[in-house]
C-alpha positions in Angstrom: 114.9 66.6 9.1 115.5 65.2 12.6 118.5 67.5 13.1 116.4 70.5 12.2 113.6 69.4 14.6 116.0 69.0 17.4 117.6 72.4 16.7 114.2 74.2 16.5 113.1 72.6 19.8 116.4 73.7 21.5 116.0 77.3 20.2 112.4 77.4 21.4 113.5 76.3 24.9 116.4 78.8 25.2 114.8 81.9 23.8 111.2 83.0 24.1 111.4 85.6 21.3 112.3 84.1 17.9 111.9 85.1 14.3 110.0 81.8 13.7 107.3 79.7 15.2 107.2 76.0 15.9 103.9 74.1 15.4 103.7 70.5 16.5 101.0 67.9 17.3 100.6 64.2 18.1 97.0 64.0 16.9 95.5 65.3 13.7 94.5 69.0 13.7 91.8 70.3 11.4 91.6 74.1 11.5 89.1 76.1 9.4 89.6 79.6 8.1 93.2 79.9 9.4 94.1 83.6 8.9 97.1 84.3 6.6 97.6 88.0 7.1 101.2 88.2 5.8 103.2 85.9 3.4 104.0 82.8 5.4 106.8 80.2 4.8 106.1 76.8 6.2 108.8 74.0 6.5 107.2 70.6 7.1 109.8 68.6 9.0 107.6 65.7 10.1 104.1 64.6 9.2 101.9 66.0 6.4 100.2 69.3 5.9 97.1 69.5 3.7 95.3 72.8 2.8 92.3 73.9 0.9 88.6 73.2 0.8 89.2 69.7 -0.4 92.7 69.2 0.9 94.0 69.9 -2.6 97.4 71.1 -1.5 99.5 68.3 0.1 102.8 69.0 1.8 104.6 65.8 3.0 107.7 65.7 5.2 110.7 67.5 3.7 108.8 70.1 1.7 108.2 73.8 2.1 105.1 75.9 1.3 105.0 79.6 0.8 101.5 81.0 1.3 100.2 84.3 0.0 98.5 86.7 2.4 95.4 87.0 0.2 92.9 84.8 2.1 92.1 82.5 5.0 92.5 78.8 4.3 91.5 75.4 5.8 94.3 73.3 7.2 95.0 69.8 8.3 98.1 68.9 10.2 98.5 65.1 10.1 101.2 63.4 12.2 103.0 60.2 11.7 104.5 59.8 15.1 104.4 63.7 15.2 103.6 66.7 13.0 106.3 69.3 13.2 106.7 72.5 11.2 108.7 75.7 11.4 106.8 78.8 10.3 108.3 82.1 9.3 106.1 85.2 8.7 107.4 87.7 6.2 106.8 91.4 6.0 105.6 93.0 2.8 108.8 95.0 2.6 110.8 91.8 2.3 109.5 91.5 -1.3 110.6 95.0 -2.3 113.4 93.6 -4.4 110.7 92.0 -6.6 108.6 95.2 -6.9 109.0 95.3 -10.7 107.9 91.7 -11.0 105.2 91.5 -8.4 101.6 90.7 -9.5 100.2 89.2 -6.4 98.4 86.5 -8.3 100.3 83.4 -6.9 98.4 81.8 -4.1 101.2 79.5 -3.0 104.6 78.1 -4.0 105.6 74.6 -3.0 108.9 72.7 -3.3 111.4 70.3 -1.7 113.7 71.2 1.1 116.9 70.5 -0.7 120.4 70.5 0.8 121.0 74.2 0.3 117.6 75.2 1.7 118.0 72.8 4.6 121.4 74.3 5.5 120.2 77.8 5.2 117.2 77.0 7.5 119.6 75.4 10.0 121.8 78.6 10.0 118.6 80.7 10.4 117.6 78.8 13.5 121.1 78.8 15.0 121.5 82.5 14.2 118.2 83.4 15.8 119.6 82.6 19.3 121.9 85.6 19.4 121.1 88.0 16.5 119.2 91.2 17.4 115.7 91.7 16.1 116.9 94.5 13.8 118.8 91.9 11.7 115.9 89.5 11.3 114.8 90.9 7.9 118.3 90.2 6.4 118.0 86.5 7.1 114.4 86.3 5.9 115.4 87.9 2.7 118.3 85.4 2.4 115.7 82.5 2.5 113.5 84.3 0.1 116.3 84.9 -2.4 117.5 81.3 -2.1 114.1 80.0 -3.0 113.8 82.4 -5.9 117.2 81.5 -7.3 116.5 77.8 -6.8 114.0 77.9 -9.7 110.9 79.1 -7.8 110.8 82.5 -9.5 107.0 82.6 -9.0 107.7 83.5 -5.3 108.1 87.1 -6.5 104.3 87.1 -7.0 103.3 85.5 -3.7 102.7 88.8 -1.9 99.3 90.4 -2.3 98.9 94.2 -2.0 98.6 95.2 1.7 95.0 96.4 2.0 93.7 98.8 4.6 92.4 95.7 6.5 95.9 94.4 6.7 97.2 97.7 8.0 94.6 97.8 10.7 95.2 94.2 11.6 98.9 95.1 12.2 97.9 98.1 14.4 95.5 96.0 16.5 98.0 93.2 16.8 100.6 95.6 18.4 98.2 95.9 21.4 95.8 93.0 21.0 93.9 93.4 24.3 93.3 97.2 23.9 89.8 98.6 23.5 90.0 99.4 19.8 87.2 101.5 18.2 86.8 103.5 15.0 87.9 106.8 16.5 91.2 105.3 17.9 92.0 103.5 14.6 91.1 106.6 12.5 93.5 108.6 14.6 96.3 106.0 14.1 95.8 106.3 10.3 95.3 110.1 10.4 92.0 109.9 8.5 88.4 110.8 9.5 86.1 108.2 10.9 83.8 108.5 7.9 86.7 108.0 5.5 87.8 104.9 7.4 84.2 103.5 7.3 83.9 104.2 3.6 87.3 102.5 2.7 86.5 99.5 4.8 83.1 99.1 3.3 84.7 99.1 -0.1 86.8 96.1 1.1 83.8 94.3 2.4 84.7 94.5 6.1 84.4 96.6 9.2 86.2 97.5 12.5 84.6 94.8 14.6 85.4 92.1 12.1 89.1 93.2 11.9 89.5 93.4 15.7 87.9 90.1 16.2 90.0 88.4 13.5 93.2 89.9 14.9 92.4 88.7 18.4 91.4 85.2 17.3 94.5 85.0 15.1 96.6 85.7 18.2 94.6 83.3 20.2 95.2 80.5 17.7 98.9 81.3 17.7 99.1 81.1 21.5 97.1 77.9 21.7 99.4 76.3 19.1 102.7 77.6 20.5 102.4 77.8 24.3 101.0 75.8 27.1 99.5 78.8 28.8 96.0 78.2 30.4 93.2 78.9 28.0 91.7 81.5 30.4 95.0 83.4 30.4 95.2 83.3 26.6 91.6 84.7 26.4 92.6 87.5 28.7 95.7 88.3 26.7 93.6 88.5 23.6 91.2 91.0 25.0 88.3 88.7 26.0 86.5 89.3 29.3 85.6 85.6 29.7 87.1 82.3 28.7 83.7 81.1 27.5 83.2 84.0 25.1 86.7 83.4 23.7 86.0 79.7 23.3 82.7 80.4 21.5 84.3 82.8 19.1 87.3 80.5 18.5 85.0 77.6 17.7 82.9 79.7 15.3 86.0 80.9 13.4 88.2 77.7 13.4 85.7 74.9 13.8 87.4 73.6 17.0 87.6 74.8 20.6 90.9 75.9 22.1 90.8 73.0 24.5 90.2 70.4 21.8 93.1 71.9 19.8 95.4 71.9 22.8 94.8 68.2 23.4 96.2 67.4 19.9 99.5 68.8 21.2 99.7 66.4 24.1 101.4 63.0 23.6 98.6 60.4 23.9 96.1 63.3 24.2 
């Protein structure tokens, strides 16, 4: 695992745009309602990850976890000397090869990082330094296929149906700080405002909720993966003030951005 950690750190230093994210901490992190908007593959390379209302999913060092996009989830990242994980977000289209098998009922798939998966992850990280973005789906599908053929065939059911909320989340995320409203989003989808309101009501949500969730999701990502000032992160996520961002962040995740940032600092 140490070789993979070293490689991921080096890739992160050399290239700001990567097909994976690195999450690390030196103090325990407890994050409520972490948004999982797309299928997410997590490789735990150091420490322990626990998920669920009662920490019922336990992922120790040397295991992977594939999460469905169907709901938010509570998370705890528990370091030994450090917690370190590589995260890869998948697109819905990556699962098209399983379209005749998909049911969308599997909340998660968990397993060990065996030799084959470890080597494939190593190649994925190395390759990410020079491969163009257009080729990223090919290597994601390689990881997905390897997990499937390694006996985890339930991974074919990990992807939930992309709802209208998911589509709008993706649209908002492309320009997270923009002034999104129902008219602008309806135009993006080529539907009337009344149709958009009606369809979102059927899903139990609304425009303000989706925009807020997308902005806070990006805020959580930036707090976890950069050392940018909190005020700058708030601005990038479309908030006029750092205090408003902090309040909304705490309401959503049960922790302030500054408190979460401190867990990433050695001795913090």
